[in-house]
N, C-alpha and C positions, 0 to 999 in steps of 0.2 A: 162297382166302385173299386178304385185303385187302393190297394193296401199300403199303409205307411204314408198316406198323403197328409201333409202339413200345410195348412193355410195360414199365412203370416203377413205382417206388414212388410213392405218393400223398404230397403235401405239404399242409399246412394251407391253402395258397393255392388248392388244387383243390376245396375243400369246396363252394363255391357251384356250380361247374360240375357236380360229381358229384350234388349235390342235384337240379339240373335234369335231368340225364341219367336218374337213377333214377325221377324222377316221370314223365318221358316214356316210359321203357321199360315201366313198370308201368301207365301210364295212370291213375294215382291218386296221392294224397298219402301214403298210409300208409307205404310203404317209404322214401320220401324223408325223412319225419319220423323214422322209425326211425333213419336214419343220423345225423341231427342229435343224437338222444338218445344213441346209441352214442358219437359223438365227444365229446359233452359229459361223458360218464362215463368217457372214455378206455378204452373197452371193446374197441376194435378192435386185435387183435394183429398182423395182416398185412392190408395192403390194396394193391391194384394198380390202376393205370389203364392203359387201352389208348388210345393217342393216334395220330392221323393228322394230319400237317401242323399240329401244335400244338393240335389240338382233341381233347378227351377224348370218345371214342366208346364206351368200355366201362369197367366197374368191377367189382371182386370184393373181398369182405371175408371175413376169418376172425376170429371172436370166440371167446373161451373158452366152453366149455360145462362143465357139472358133471354128475356121475353119482351116482345113489343105487341100491344101496349104492356107497360111495366107490370111486374108481378113481384110483390114483396116476398122475402124469405129466401132460404137456401134452395136454389134450383140446380140440380146436377144432371149430367149426361153420362151414361155408361158407355165406355168404349175407349180404346179397343179391348175386346175380350179375346185372348189368344191361348191356345193349347198346342203343345208340341204334337205334330202329326201322329207320332206313335202312341200318344196318350189320349187322342180324341175318342169320343163316344164311350168314355169310361166314367163319366160323372165329374171330371175335373172342372170343366167349365161351370157346371151347375153349382158345385160347391163354392166356387169363386163368386158367382152371382148372388147366391144366397147369403154368404157372409158379407158381401158388399152392400146388399140391400139392408141387412141388419145394421151395419155401421152408418149408413145414410139415415136410417130411422133414429138411431141414437143421437145423431147430430141434428135431428128435427128437420130434415130435408122436406120441403113442401112438395117437391116434384122431382121425380127421376125420369129422365127421357132415354130412349134407346132407339136406334135404327137397326133393324135386323129381322130375322126370320120370325114372322108372327106366331107360328106354332111353338117355336122354341121359347120365346119370351113370355107367351101367355101363361105358361105353367108357373111363372114366378109372380104373377099378378099384374103384369103389364097389359094395359088395354089400349085399343086404338086411340091415339091422341085426338082424333076428330070427334070422338064421343064427348070430349071436354072442350070442343071448339078451339082446338090447337092444331098447328101444322108446323112442319119443319121449313126453315128458310132455304135450305139447299135445293129442294125440288119436291114435287108432290110424290111422296113415297107411299101413299095409301095406308093400308093397315100395317105396313112395315115400320112406320114411325109410331111408337107406342110410349105410354107414360104409366107411372105409378103415382097416385096421389091419394090423399085421405078422401074417403068416400063422401064425407060431409063438406068438403071444400068445393064450393061452387065457382071459385075463381071469378068473383064478381068484379064489377068496375068496367065492363065493356058493354057496348050496345048489343041488343039482341041479335043483330045481324053481323057483328064483328067477330073476327077470328084472331086469336093470339098466335104470333109466330115465334118459334123457339130458335135461337141462334146459338150454335156451338162456338167454342173458342175459334178465332180466325185461323189458327194453325190447321184445323180440320179441312180448310179449303184446299190444302195441298194433296189430299187423298181423293182420288177420282173414283 
């Protein structure tokens, strides 16, 4: 664990630093430009910065997702999660995800979705979305598309052979 790590809410003044961080963490522009688009459309519901000695070294965002057939309640998608390369594998990303999930729960999110490494996200309680008869609209991501939902939530209202499809904000289409 990185000493002196502060997890805090993001302010508008942080956007340039986060843009640079996301670009550095992903080693390309797509995700960084995605953030500019999401900010311009006020599409980010929850966002956190990880800071060490006044420098942002990590970032995590949660945006609204939609579902077809419709599903009531607050539905959120985690992403992007970015950590500066020199601070990766030190627990920064985990602290961001843990705090983010805590905030999602405080807001009574019915569902949190993520597309990412199944082993990494399983430790936070994400399970394969297919177990709950859900899939991602982008492509068949298998176990890499995961969700957290209340255990007792059956997500009723669909036929036994029907699958719900989760849609991220359209800005995510720019990320390949």
